[in-house]
C-alpha positions as CSV (number, residue, x, y, z in Angstrom):
1,M,13.2,28.3,-19.6
2,N,13.0,25.2,-21.5
3,R,10.2,22.6,-20.7
4,Q,12.3,20.4,-18.4
5,K,13.4,23.3,-16.4
6,Y,9.8,24.6,-16.2
7,W,8.4,21.5,-14.8
8,M,11.2,21.2,-12.2
9,H,10.5,24.7,-11.2
10,L,6.9,23.9,-10.6
11,R,7.6,20.9,-8.9
12,M,10.1,22.5,-6.4
13,H,7.3,25.2,-5.7
14,D,4.8,22.5,-5.1
15,E,7.4,20.4,-2.6
16,S,8.0,23.9,-0.9
17,K,4.1,24.6,-0.5
18,Y,3.6,21.1,0.8
19,G,6.3,21.3,3.3
20,N,5.2,24.6,4.6
21,F,1.9,23.4,5.4
22,I,3.0,20.3,7.1
23,Q,5.5,22.2,9.2
24,G,2.7,24.6,9.9
25,I,0.3,22.1,11.3
26,K,2.9,20.3,13.1
27,D,3.8,23.7,15.1
28,K,-0.1,23.6,16.1
29,D,0.0,20.0,17.1
30,L,-2.5,19.3,14.3
31,F,-0.2,16.9,12.3
32,R,-1.9,13.6,11.6
33,Q,-0.7,10.3,10.6
34,A,-2.2,6.8,9.9
35,K,-0.9,4.0,12.3
36,V,-0.7,0.4,11.7
37,Y,-2.8,-1.6,14.4
38,Y,-2.9,-5.4,14.2
39,H,-6.1,-6.9,15.7
40,T,-5.6,-9.9,18.1
41,H,-8.6,-10.8,20.3
42,D,-12.0,-9.0,20.6
43,A,-10.9,-5.4,21.8
44,E,-7.3,-6.0,22.0
45,Y,-4.7,-4.9,19.3
46,D,-1.0,-4.9,18.9
47,Y,0.9,-1.7,18.3
48,E,4.6,-1.5,17.9
49,G,5.0,-4.8,19.5
50,K,2.9,-3.8,22.5
51,R,-0.5,-5.1,23.5
52,I,-3.1,-2.3,23.7
53,I,-6.9,-2.3,24.6
54,N,-8.6,-0.2,21.8
55,F,-11.1,2.4,23.1
56,S,-11.6,4.2,19.8
57,S,-13.6,1.6,17.6
58,N,-16.9,2.5,16.3
59,S,-18.1,-1.3,16.4
60,Y,-20.2,-0.8,19.2
61,L,-21.6,-4.1,19.4
62,G,-18.6,-6.1,18.2
63,M,-20.4,-7.3,15.2
64,H,-17.5,-7.2,12.9
65,L,-16.2,-10.4,14.6
66,D,-19.6,-12.1,14.5
67,Q,-18.7,-15.6,12.6
68,Q,-22.4,-15.3,11.1
69,L,-21.6,-12.1,9.2
70,I,-18.3,-13.4,8.3
71,Q,-19.8,-16.6,6.9
72,A,-22.4,-14.9,4.9
73,S,-19.6,-12.7,3.4
74,V,-17.5,-15.5,2.4
75,E,-20.5,-17.5,0.7
76,A,-21.5,-14.5,-1.3
77,T,-18.1,-14.0,-2.4
78,Q,-17.3,-17.5,-3.5
79,R,-20.9,-17.4,-5.5
80,Y,-20.7,-14.0,-7.0
81,G,-17.0,-13.1,-7.1
82,V,-15.3,-10.1,-5.2
83,S,-17.1,-7.3,-7.2
84,S,-20.4,-6.3,-8.3
85,T,-18.7,-5.2,-11.6
86,A,-20.7,-2.2,-12.2
87,S,-22.8,0.7,-11.0
88,R,-26.0,0.1,-9.8
89,L,-27.8,1.3,-12.7
90,V,-25.8,-0.5,-15.4
91,C,-25.6,-4.1,-14.2
92,G,-24.3,-3.8,-10.4
93,T,-27.6,-4.5,-8.7
94,L,-27.5,-8.0,-7.6
95,P,-30.0,-9.9,-5.8
96,L,-28.4,-9.2,-2.7
97,H,-28.5,-5.5,-3.2
98,A,-32.4,-5.7,-3.6
99,D,-32.7,-8.1,-0.7
100,L,-30.6,-5.7,1.6
101,E,-33.0,-2.8,0.7
102,A,-36.0,-4.7,1.3
103,A,-34.7,-5.8,4.6
104,I,-34.0,-2.3,5.6
105,C,-37.5,-1.3,4.9
106,D,-38.8,-4.3,7.0
107,W,-36.4,-3.1,9.9
108,K,-37.0,0.4,9.9
109,G,-40.7,0.4,8.6
110,A,-39.8,2.5,5.7
111,E,-41.6,3.0,2.5
112,A,-38.4,2.8,0.4
113,S,-34.5,2.7,0.9
114,I,-31.2,3.0,-1.0
115,V,-28.1,1.5,-0.4
116,F,-24.9,3.5,-0.8
117,N,-21.2,2.9,-0.6
118,S,-20.3,4.9,2.6
119,G,-22.0,7.3,4.5
120,F,-19.7,10.1,3.3
121,Q,-20.4,9.3,-0.3
122,A,-24.1,9.1,0.6
123,N,-24.2,12.7,2.4
124,V,-22.2,14.3,-0.4
125,G,-24.4,13.0,-3.3
126,L,-27.8,13.2,-1.5
127,L,-27.6,17.0,-0.3
128,Q,-26.2,17.7,-4.0
129,A,-29.5,16.1,-5.3
130,L,-31.8,17.6,-3.0
131,A,-30.6,21.1,-3.0
132,D,-29.7,23.9,-5.5
133,S,-29.0,27.5,-5.6
134,G,-32.4,28.5,-4.8
135,T,-32.6,26.1,-1.6
136,M,-31.9,27.5,2.1
137,I,-30.3,24.6,4.3
138,F,-30.2,25.0,8.1
139,V,-27.5,23.0,9.5
140,D,-26.4,22.2,13.0
141,R,-23.1,23.8,13.7
142,L,-21.6,20.2,14.7
143,V,-22.5,18.1,11.9
144,H,-20.2,15.8,10.3
145,A,-17.7,17.1,7.6
146,S,-19.4,15.1,4.8
147,I,-22.7,16.8,5.4
148,I,-21.0,20.1,5.4
149,D,-19.0,19.2,2.0
150,G,-22.3,18.0,0.5
151,V,-24.3,21.3,1.5
152,R,-21.4,23.2,0.0
153,L,-21.2,21.3,-3.5
154,S,-24.9,21.8,-3.7
155,G,-24.5,25.5,-4.5
156,A,-27.2,25.9,-1.8
157,K,-27.3,28.8,0.6
158,F,-27.0,27.7,4.0
159,Q,-27.1,28.9,7.8
160,R,-25.7,27.1,10.8
161,F,-28.0,27.1,13.9
162,K,-26.2,26.6,17.5
163,H,-25.7,23.2,18.3
164,N,-29.0,21.4,19.4
165,D,-30.2,24.8,20.1
166,M,-34.1,24.9,19.0
167,S,-34.4,28.5,19.6
168,S,-31.4,29.4,17.3
169,L,-33.2,27.2,14.7
170,N,-36.7,28.7,15.0
171,D,-35.3,32.3,14.4
172,L,-33.4,31.3,11.5
173,L,-36.5,29.5,10.1
174,K,-38.6,32.5,10.8
175,R,-36.1,34.7,9.0
176,Y,-36.1,32.7,5.8
177,E,-39.8,31.6,6.1
178,S,-40.5,33.1,2.6
179,V,-37.9,30.9,0.9
180,E,-39.8,28.2,-0.8
181,N,-37.4,25.2,-0.6
182,K,-36.1,24.9,3.1
183,I,-33.8,21.7,4.4
184,I,-33.2,21.1,8.1
185,V,-29.9,18.9,8.5
186,S,-28.8,17.4,11.9
187,E,-27.3,14.1,13.1
188,T,-29.4,12.0,15.7
189,V,-26.1,11.3,17.6
190,F,-23.4,13.4,17.2
191,S,-20.1,11.5,16.1
192,M,-17.5,13.6,18.3
193,D,-19.7,14.4,21.1
194,G,-22.0,11.7,21.8
195,D,-24.8,13.8,22.6
196,M,-28.4,13.4,21.0
197,A,-30.4,15.9,19.1
198,P,-34.2,16.8,20.1
199,V,-35.4,14.9,17.4
200,D,-39.1,15.6,18.3
201,D,-38.4,19.2,18.2
202,L,-36.9,19.1,14.7
203,I,-39.7,17.2,13.6
204,G,-42.3,20.1,14.9
205,L,-40.1,22.9,13.4
206,S,-39.9,21.0,10.2
207,K,-43.7,20.7,10.0
208,Q,-44.3,24.4,11.4
209,Y,-42.0,25.9,8.4
210,K,-42.8,23.3,5.7
211,A,-38.9,22.4,5.6
212,F,-37.5,19.2,4.5
213,L,-36.1,17.2,7.3
214,Y,-32.8,15.4,7.0
215,L,-31.2,13.1,9.6
216,D,-27.9,11.2,9.9
217,D,-28.3,8.3,12.1
218,A,-25.0,6.8,11.6
219,H,-24.0,6.6,15.3
220,G,-27.7,6.2,16.6
221,A,-28.7,3.1,14.6
222,G,-28.2,-0.3,16.1
223,V,-27.3,1.5,19.5
224,Y,-30.5,3.0,20.5
225,G,-34.2,2.2,20.4
226,E,-36.1,-1.1,20.1
227,A,-34.4,-3.6,17.6
228,G,-31.6,-1.0,17.5
229,C,-33.9,1.4,15.2
230,G,-32.2,4.5,16.7
231,P,-33.4,7.5,18.5
232,T,-36.0,8.1,16.0
233,G,-37.4,4.6,16.2
234,K,-39.2,3.4,13.2
235,W,-39.0,5.4,9.9
236,A,-41.9,7.8,9.7
237,K,-42.8,10.3,7.1
238,D,-42.0,13.2,9.7
239,V,-38.4,12.8,8.8
240,D,-38.1,13.1,4.9
241,L,-34.8,11.5,4.9
242,L,-33.1,9.3,7.5
243,L,-29.4,8.1,6.6
244,G,-27.6,5.3,8.5
245,T,-24.3,3.4,8.1
246,F,-23.2,-0.1,8.2
247,S,-19.8,0.8,9.5
248,K,-20.6,1.6,13.1
249,A,-22.9,-0.6,15.2
250,F,-23.3,-2.9,12.0
251,G,-19.8,-3.9,12.0
252,S,-19.3,-3.8,8.2
253,F,-19.4,-1.2,5.4
254,G,-21.8,0.9,3.6
255,A,-24.7,3.2,4.1
256,Y,-28.7,3.3,3.5
257,A,-31.1,6.0,3.5
258,C,-34.8,5.6,3.9
259,M,-37.5,7.8,2.2
260,S,-40.7,7.8,0.4
261,K,-41.1,6.0,-3.0
262,S,-41.4,9.4,-4.8
263,I,-38.0,10.5,-3.2
264,K,-36.4,7.5,-4.0
265,D,-37.5,7.6,-7.4
266,Y,-36.3,11.0,-7.8
267,L,-32.7,10.3,-6.2
268,L,-32.1,7.2,-8.5
269,N,-32.1,9.7,-11.3
270,T,-30.2,12.6,-9.7
271,C,-27.9,11.3,-7.0
272,R,-24.4,11.6,-8.8
273,S,-22.4,9.6,-6.2
274,Y,-25.0,6.8,-6.6
275,I,-25.2,6.8,-10.1
276,F,-21.7,7.0,-11.0
277,S,-20.2,4.8,-8.2
278,T,-19.6,0.8,-8.9
279,A,-22.0,-0.8,-6.3
280,L,-21.0,-2.4,-3.2
281,P,-19.4,-5.8,-3.6
282,P,-21.4,-8.8,-2.9
283,G,-19.4,-10.1,0.0
284,V,-20.0,-6.7,1.8
285,V,-23.7,-6.7,1.0
286,A,-24.2,-10.1,2.4
287,A,-22.7,-9.3,5.6
288,N,-25.0,-6.1,5.9
289,L,-27.8,-8.2,5.3
290,K,-26.8,-10.7,7.8
291,A,-26.3,-7.6,10.4
292,V,-29.8,-6.3,9.9
293,E,-31.0,-9.7,10.4
294,L,-29.3,-10.2,13.6
295,M,-30.0,-6.8,15.0
296,C,-33.3,-7.8,15.9
297,T,-32.6,-10.6,18.0
298,K,-32.2,-11.1,21.8
299,E,-28.6,-11.5,21.4
300,Y,-27.8,-8.0,20.1
301,E,-30.6,-6.7,22.3
302,A,-28.6,-8.0,25.5
303,K,-25.4,-6.2,23.8
304,R,-27.0,-3.0,23.4
305,K,-28.1,-3.1,27.1
306,Y,-24.6,-4.0,28.1
307,V,-22.9,-1.2,26.2
308,M,-25.4,1.4,27.5
309,D,-25.3,0.3,31.1
310,M,-21.4,0.2,31.1
311,S,-21.5,3.7,29.3
312,R,-23.5,5.1,32.3
313,K,-21.5,3.7,34.7
314,L,-18.2,5.0,32.9
315,R,-19.5,8.4,32.8
316,C,-20.4,8.6,36.5
317,S,-16.8,7.6,37.3
318,L,-15.0,9.9,35.0
319,E,-17.4,12.9,36.5
320,A,-16.4,11.8,40.1
321,K,-12.8,12.3,39.1
322,A,-13.9,15.9,37.9
323,Y,-13.3,15.2,34.3
324,K,-15.5,17.5,32.0
325,L,-17.6,15.4,29.5
326,V,-20.1,16.4,26.8
327,D,-23.5,15.3,28.1
328,G,-24.9,12.0,26.8
329,D,-25.6,8.5,27.9
330,G,-24.4,6.1,24.9
331,P,-20.9,4.5,24.1
332,I,-19.3,7.9,22.7
333,V,-17.8,9.4,25.5
334,A,-16.1,13.0,24.8
335,I,-13.6,14.1,27.5
336,I,-12.8,17.7,26.9
337,M,-9.2,18.5,27.4
338,G,-9.3,22.2,25.6
339,E,-6.0,22.5,24.2
340,E,-4.4,20.4,21.4
341,K,-1.1,19.9,23.2
342,L,-2.8,18.7,26.5
343,A,-5.2,16.3,24.6
344,L,-2.0,14.8,22.6
345,E,-0.1,14.4,25.7
346,K,-2.9,12.6,27.5
347,S,-3.8,10.3,24.8
348,K,0.1,9.4,24.5
349,N,0.3,8.8,28.1
350,L,-2.8,6.5,27.9
351,L,-1.1,4.6,24.9
352,D,2.1,4.0,26.9
353,K,-0.3,2.6,29.7
354,G,-1.8,0.3,27.2
355,F,-4.8,2.0,26.1
356,L,-5.8,3.5,22.7
357,V,-8.1,6.6,23.4
358,P,-7.2,9.0,20.3
359,A,-7.2,12.8,20.7
360,I,-9.7,14.8,18.6
361,R,-8.5,18.1,17.4
362,P,-9.6,21.0,15.4
363,P,-10.9,21.2,12.6
364,T,-12.5,17.8,13.4
365,V,-14.1,19.8,16.4
366,P,-14.1,23.5,17.1
367,K,-10.8,25.2,18.2
368,G,-10.6,25.0,22.2
369,T,-12.4,21.8,22.6
370,A,-9.8,19.4,21.7
371,R,-10.7,16.2,23.5
372,L,-10.3,12.3,24.1
373,R,-12.7,10.6,22.4
374,L,-13.6,7.3,24.0
375,T,-16.0,4.7,22.7
376,L,-17.2,1.5,24.4
377,S,-18.0,-1.7,22.6
378,S,-19.8,-4.8,23.8
379,L,-16.3,-6.6,23.4
380,H,-14.9,-4.5,26.2
381,T,-15.0,-6.3,29.7
382,E,-15.9,-4.7,33.0
383,E,-12.1,-5.3,34.0
384,Q,-10.9,-3.6,30.9
385,V,-12.9,-0.7,31.9
386,V,-12.1,-0.5,35.3
387,A,-8.3,-0.7,34.3
388,L,-8.9,2.5,32.1
389,L,-10.4,4.4,34.7
390,D,-7.5,3.3,37.2
391,V,-5.0,5.1,34.9
392,L,-7.3,8.0,34.1
């Protein structure tokens, strides 16, 4: 077989493999596509020529439309350009990056912080840096995919404990008590369920078994607690590493982690996703800096209260309609449908009636728990929520 025929043979084999995979997930109602939505006003979007109300955004406080963030981003871009031009340890650390890390420390009461390019990049890089083949990681069964990828890439041994089940975690910690390097990993607010981890219990077990505690606060920060500090409140050394993102309640992009000064110094020299990535562009960093400043204002305290009050009312109304919900009290409302086909049909029915509420299916969530993931924002009016309830 000559070289050209050989490569054509390989290409045909690959096309067949990909085609078979796509057909397989279509048969299981698991096929996904990126759809284009045109933002028009607040929570309203245009999709295929039709006006819809978006109930799927993670911008819980509508901060992505705040003119103060937009102006800060524009001014920084005009001053510094559209790129930071290099990784943080080369020449990519601008004054804005240092200012943002200082602002995070002030806001959270942290000893030190590091800004990352995204929550996924942070979780993958941090866990690889903190763990190795001699480490045992105990991870909640429902954590985000980025955490699982970070755990696997670290080469550490790991055990999954039952979701938010401290008895299950305690049993595993007791079984592996002799392992010197132990890490407990959980989210504070779970992204697909909207329920909250028992943070105090996690802290207690980490102290009892001398385990490093790693919490992902992506969906808690900005929404919960005084000044939006999240379920953990101000950072404390009881939580060895606390991760958050700017892409949810802060309405922007990027991530941060709070830790001790010694852990920061260690991570700056070992975290590959930080060391080998071009730094966030100045326009994004400036928006993040303004978002941290605004998070402590009365305006955003009122928006947090509005979202939480409306979330509780929505949950009560859905429960009265006999929908099966995951327990919680925040803006992530998971309506369990069970089968993938049923969740897709319900989501399509809602879209036809003008409401964007996506169906979340395996492998994002466990098999048999396909759901509608409904999220509330301060941009939603009470009339829009009532209209959604009417069609549900």
